[in-house]
C-alpha positions as CSV (number, residue, x, y, z in Angstrom):
1,M,0.0,0.0,0.0
2,T,1.4,3.4,-0.9
3,I,1.3,6.0,1.9
4,R,0.8,9.5,0.7
5,P,0.9,12.0,3.6
6,D,0.0,15.6,3.2
7,E,2.8,17.5,1.4
8,S,3.0,20.0,4.3
9,I,4.4,17.2,6.6
10,R,8.2,16.9,6.9
11,V,9.4,13.3,6.8
12,Y,13.1,13.7,7.6
13,R,14.3,10.8,9.6
14,P,16.4,11.8,12.7
15,G,19.9,10.4,12.5
16,R,19.6,9.3,8.9
17,I,22.0,10.6,6.3
18,E,20.2,12.7,3.8
19,P,21.5,11.8,0.3
20,K,22.8,14.5,-2.0
21,I,20.4,14.5,-4.9
22,V,20.8,16.2,-8.3
23,C,17.8,16.5,-10.5
24,I,18.3,17.4,-14.2
25,G,15.5,18.6,-16.4
26,G,12.9,21.4,-16.7
27,G,9.2,22.0,-17.0
28,H,6.4,20.9,-14.7
29,G,7.7,17.4,-14.3
30,L,10.8,18.5,-12.6
31,S,9.1,20.9,-10.2
32,T,6.5,18.2,-9.3
33,M,9.3,15.8,-8.3
34,L,11.1,18.5,-6.3
35,R,8.1,19.1,-4.1
36,G,8.3,15.5,-3.0
37,L,12.0,15.2,-2.6
38,K,12.4,18.2,-0.4
39,R,10.4,16.3,2.3
40,F,13.2,13.8,2.6
41,T,16.5,15.6,2.1
42,R,17.7,19.2,2.2
43,N,20.6,18.3,-0.1
44,I,18.9,19.0,-3.4
45,T,20.3,20.6,-6.5
46,A,18.0,21.2,-9.5
47,I,19.8,21.8,-12.8
48,V,17.5,23.4,-15.2
49,T,17.5,23.9,-19.0
50,V,17.5,27.5,-20.3
51,A,16.4,26.8,-23.9
52,D,12.8,27.8,-23.5
53,D,11.6,30.6,-25.8
54,G,7.8,30.4,-25.5
55,G,5.1,32.0,-23.5
56,G,5.9,34.6,-20.8
57,S,9.5,33.4,-20.7
58,G,9.9,34.1,-24.4
59,V,8.5,37.6,-24.0
60,L,10.9,38.5,-21.3
61,R,13.8,36.8,-23.1
62,D,13.1,39.0,-26.2
63,D,12.3,42.2,-24.4
64,L,15.0,42.1,-21.7
65,G,17.7,39.9,-23.2
66,M,17.7,37.6,-20.2
67,L,17.6,33.9,-20.0
68,P,14.1,32.3,-19.8
69,P,12.8,32.4,-16.2
70,G,9.8,30.1,-16.4
71,D,11.3,26.6,-15.7
72,V,13.7,28.1,-13.1
73,R,10.9,29.9,-11.4
74,N,8.8,26.7,-11.2
75,C,11.7,24.9,-9.5
76,I,12.3,27.7,-7.0
77,L,8.6,27.8,-6.0
78,A,8.6,24.0,-5.7
79,L,11.5,24.2,-3.2
80,A,10.3,27.4,-1.5
81,N,9.3,27.5,2.2
82,T,7.0,30.6,2.2
83,E,3.6,31.6,3.4
84,P,0.6,30.7,1.2
85,T,0.0,34.3,0.3
86,M,3.6,34.6,-1.1
87,Q,3.1,31.4,-3.0
88,K,-0.1,32.7,-4.4
89,L,1.5,36.0,-5.3
90,L,4.4,34.5,-7.2
91,N,2.1,32.2,-9.1
92,Y,-0.3,35.0,-10.1
93,R,-0.7,35.7,-13.8
94,F,-1.9,39.0,-15.0
95,T,-5.1,38.8,-17.0
96,S,-5.2,42.1,-18.9
97,G,-3.0,44.8,-20.4
98,S,0.5,44.5,-21.7
99,L,1.3,42.0,-18.9
100,S,-1.5,39.7,-19.8
101,G,-0.5,36.1,-19.3
102,Q,2.8,37.0,-17.6
103,S,3.6,35.5,-14.2
104,F,4.6,37.7,-11.3
105,G,7.2,35.1,-10.4
106,N,8.8,35.6,-13.8
107,L,8.9,39.4,-13.2
108,F,10.4,38.9,-9.8
109,L,13.2,36.9,-11.3
110,A,13.6,39.4,-14.1
111,A,14.0,42.2,-11.5
112,M,16.6,40.0,-9.7
113,N,18.4,39.5,-13.0
114,G,18.5,43.3,-13.4
115,I,20.4,43.9,-10.2
116,S,22.7,40.9,-10.6
117,D,25.8,40.4,-12.7
118,T,24.8,36.9,-14.0
119,F,21.6,34.9,-14.3
120,D,22.7,32.2,-11.9
121,E,23.4,35.0,-9.3
122,A,19.8,36.2,-9.8
123,V,18.5,32.7,-9.3
124,H,20.5,32.3,-6.2
125,R,19.2,35.6,-4.7
126,M,15.6,34.6,-5.4
127,G,16.2,31.3,-3.7
128,E,17.6,33.1,-0.7
129,V,14.5,35.4,-0.5
130,L,12.2,32.5,-0.6
131,A,14.2,30.3,1.8
132,I,14.2,27.4,-0.6
133,T,15.3,23.9,0.4
134,G,18.4,23.1,-1.6
135,R,19.3,25.2,-4.6
136,V,18.4,25.8,-8.3
137,L,21.0,26.2,-10.9
138,P,20.7,27.1,-14.6
139,V,22.6,24.5,-16.6
140,T,24.5,27.4,-18.4
141,N,24.6,31.2,-18.3
142,Q,24.9,31.4,-22.1
143,D,22.0,32.4,-24.3
144,V,21.1,29.3,-26.3
145,R,18.3,28.2,-28.6
146,L,17.0,24.7,-29.3
147,E,17.0,23.4,-32.9
148,A,15.3,20.1,-33.9
149,E,16.1,18.0,-36.9
150,F,13.3,15.6,-38.1
151,E,13.5,12.2,-39.8
152,N,12.4,13.8,-43.1
153,G,15.5,16.1,-43.0
154,T,13.7,19.3,-42.1
155,T,14.8,21.5,-39.2
156,V,13.2,24.1,-37.0
157,L,14.9,26.6,-34.6
158,G,13.1,27.5,-31.4
159,E,11.8,25.3,-28.6
160,S,8.3,26.7,-28.9
161,K,8.2,25.9,-32.7
162,I,9.1,22.2,-32.3
163,F,5.6,21.1,-31.4
164,Y,3.9,22.7,-34.4
165,H,6.6,21.6,-36.9
166,K,6.3,18.0,-35.7
167,K,2.6,18.0,-36.1
168,E,2.9,19.4,-39.6
169,A,5.8,17.1,-40.6
170,D,4.1,14.1,-39.1
171,C,7.4,12.3,-38.4
172,R,9.7,11.7,-35.5
173,I,12.4,14.0,-34.2
174,R,15.9,12.6,-35.2
175,L,17.9,14.8,-32.9
176,V,18.1,18.2,-31.2
177,R,21.0,20.6,-30.8
178,L,21.8,23.9,-29.1
179,V,22.5,27.0,-31.1
180,P,25.3,28.1,-30.6
181,E,26.6,24.6,-30.0
182,H,28.7,23.5,-27.0
183,P,27.8,26.2,-24.5
184,K,29.8,26.1,-21.3
185,A,28.2,24.5,-18.3
186,L,27.9,26.4,-15.0
187,A,30.8,25.2,-12.8
188,E,28.5,24.7,-9.8
189,S,26.3,22.4,-11.9
190,L,29.3,20.2,-12.7
191,D,30.5,20.2,-9.1
192,A,27.0,19.2,-7.8
193,I,26.9,16.3,-10.3
194,R,30.4,15.0,-9.3
195,L,29.4,15.0,-5.5
196,A,25.9,13.6,-5.9
197,D,24.7,10.3,-4.3
198,V,21.7,10.3,-6.7
199,I,21.2,11.8,-10.1
200,V,17.7,12.0,-11.4
201,L,16.7,12.7,-15.0
202,G,13.1,13.7,-15.7
203,P,10.2,13.4,-15.6
204,G,9.3,15.8,-18.3
205,S,9.5,16.6,-22.0
206,L,12.1,14.4,-23.5
207,Y,13.5,16.6,-26.3
208,T,12.7,20.1,-24.8
209,S,13.3,19.7,-21.1
210,I,15.7,16.8,-20.4
211,I,18.0,16.3,-23.4
212,P,18.9,20.0,-23.8
213,N,20.9,19.8,-20.5
214,F,23.1,17.1,-22.0
215,L,24.0,19.3,-25.0
216,V,25.8,21.7,-22.7
217,D,29.6,21.0,-22.6
218,G,30.6,18.8,-19.6
219,I,27.2,17.7,-18.4
220,S,27.2,14.2,-20.1
221,E,30.8,13.5,-19.1
222,A,30.2,14.6,-15.5
223,V,27.0,12.4,-15.2
224,A,28.7,9.4,-16.8
225,G,31.8,9.7,-14.5
226,A,29.8,10.3,-11.3
227,G,29.6,7.6,-8.6
228,A,26.0,8.3,-8.0
229,V,23.0,6.1,-8.8
230,K,21.6,7.5,-12.0
231,I,17.9,7.3,-12.4
232,L,15.6,8.1,-15.3
233,V,12.0,8.7,-14.3
234,L,9.9,7.7,-17.2
235,N,6.8,9.7,-18.1
236,I,3.4,8.1,-17.5
237,M,2.1,9.3,-20.9
238,T,3.6,10.1,-24.2
239,Q,3.6,13.8,-25.3
240,E,1.7,15.3,-28.1
241,G,4.0,17.1,-30.6
242,E,7.1,15.4,-29.2
243,T,6.9,11.6,-28.4
244,E,3.7,10.2,-29.8
245,G,4.2,6.5,-30.3
246,Y,7.3,6.3,-28.2
247,T,7.9,3.4,-25.7
248,G,10.0,3.7,-22.6
249,A,12.9,2.1,-24.5
250,D,12.6,4.8,-27.2
251,H,13.0,7.5,-24.5
252,V,16.1,5.7,-23.2
253,R,17.6,5.3,-26.6
254,A,17.0,9.0,-27.5
255,L,18.7,10.1,-24.2
256,L,21.7,7.8,-24.8
257,R,22.0,9.0,-28.4
258,H,22.4,12.6,-27.2
259,G,24.1,12.1,-23.9
260,G,26.2,8.9,-24.4
261,R,26.5,5.7,-22.4
262,G,26.8,5.7,-18.6
263,I,24.2,8.3,-17.8
264,I,21.4,5.9,-16.7
265,D,21.6,3.0,-14.3
266,V,17.9,2.5,-13.5
267,C,14.5,3.5,-15.0
268,I,11.6,4.1,-12.7
269,A,8.1,3.5,-14.2
270,N,4.6,3.8,-13.0
271,S,2.8,0.5,-12.3
272,E,-0.7,1.8,-11.7
273,P,-3.5,1.8,-14.3
274,V,-4.2,5.2,-15.7
275,P,-7.9,6.3,-15.4
276,E,-9.8,5.9,-18.6
277,A,-10.9,9.6,-18.6
278,A,-7.2,10.7,-18.6
279,I,-6.3,8.3,-21.4
280,A,-9.2,9.5,-23.5
281,A,-8.0,13.1,-23.2
282,Y,-4.5,12.1,-24.4
283,L,-5.8,9.9,-27.2
284,A,-7.8,12.9,-28.5
285,E,-4.5,14.7,-28.9
286,G,-2.7,11.8,-30.6
287,A,-0.8,10.8,-27.5
288,G,-1.5,8.0,-25.0
289,Q,-0.2,5.8,-22.2
290,L,3.5,5.1,-22.3
291,E,4.3,1.5,-23.2
292,L,7.3,0.4,-21.0
293,D,9.1,-2.1,-23.2
294,R,11.0,-3.5,-20.3
295,A,13.0,-5.9,-22.4
296,G,14.1,-3.2,-24.7
297,I,15.4,-1.1,-21.8
298,E,17.1,-4.1,-20.1
299,T,18.8,-5.0,-23.4
300,L,20.7,-1.7,-23.0
301,G,22.0,-2.8,-19.6
302,I,19.6,-0.6,-17.6
303,A,17.5,-1.9,-14.8
304,V,13.7,-1.2,-14.5
305,R,11.8,-0.7,-11.3
306,E,8.0,-0.2,-11.2
307,Y,6.1,1.6,-8.5
308,P,2.5,3.0,-8.0
309,L,3.1,6.6,-8.8
310,L,-0.2,8.1,-9.9
311,A,-1.6,11.2,-8.2
312,P,-5.1,10.6,-6.9
313,G,-8.1,11.6,-9.1
314,E,-8.7,11.5,-12.8
315,S,-5.2,12.4,-13.8
316,A,-2.1,11.0,-15.4
317,R,0.5,12.8,-13.3
318,H,3.1,11.7,-10.8
319,E,2.3,12.0,-7.1
320,P,5.3,13.9,-5.6
321,L,5.8,12.0,-2.4
322,A,5.2,8.6,-4.0
323,L,7.8,9.5,-6.6
324,A,10.3,10.7,-4.0
325,R,9.9,7.5,-2.1
326,A,10.5,5.4,-5.2
327,I,13.7,7.4,-6.0
328,L,15.0,6.8,-2.4
329,D,14.1,3.2,-2.6
330,V,16.1,2.7,-5.8
331,F,19.0,4.6,-4.2
332,E,19.0,2.4,-1.1
333,T,18.8,-0.8,-3.3
334,H,21.3,0.0,-6.0
335,R,24.1,1.8,-3.9
336,L,24.8,-1.5,-2.1
């Protein structure tokens, strides 16, 4: 039976060593996982992609010349220890005028960026103000864009354009690259990876949230050379405009193709049936439940562990505490 206490309850165990966990990704999947992990350890480092160019982040990126704040903001808020009113304020989105659709949290980080010498310094300062558990680091301070190449030979530049181009081209993504290529990784990110006990990839968008981190110079090598247990959290569903028709093994192969061997030891997958209502919504968009293909993953020399990970209700999302417990269980098992 899976125990899912209220998220507000701390579950640190007195006298137990809290593992140093590095989480690599972006988007809502990463922030969801962080909300669970912060209940078990204070030694968390979230390394976040900065290739986003859509929505409010894209507007601020174009207007102010800053790196996109959205994914970083979500991770900071997930790790924050603030009053409910402050959380509500930072999540507030303006509904009219020139700021329509913009998040106050994005503007807060933009202001921090304006009084800081570098983007990572701005992120650090915002984390201090919100008394976050652990820390959030951009994977690089360099201004990068994401380019995708498709199996029909066409390419598109811009993370926000990949979804639409894939739907129009009706073929799979062959690879993604950063423009300019080989940006320099933040030194703190590399240090955190080298010292980690656990490195977690995902969950989240395969090509636009997870893989872009491995296109930054030094990240793949640092992960491959780390002594940590390296875990990939597989998504529960495939993603429209990105991974329709993909199996779990397809996700792994794509990650290895971009990041190289040695970056994954274990895959964590959901074992619970997804509610039919949730599946129907995904099928209407051309996506669906992720088929694991355990044999295909194990052929690559990677172990597979399944856990009940679904959030309650008619959803297809990970429950934060259940996912955190699964990660720690894998750590305890595979470090021996």
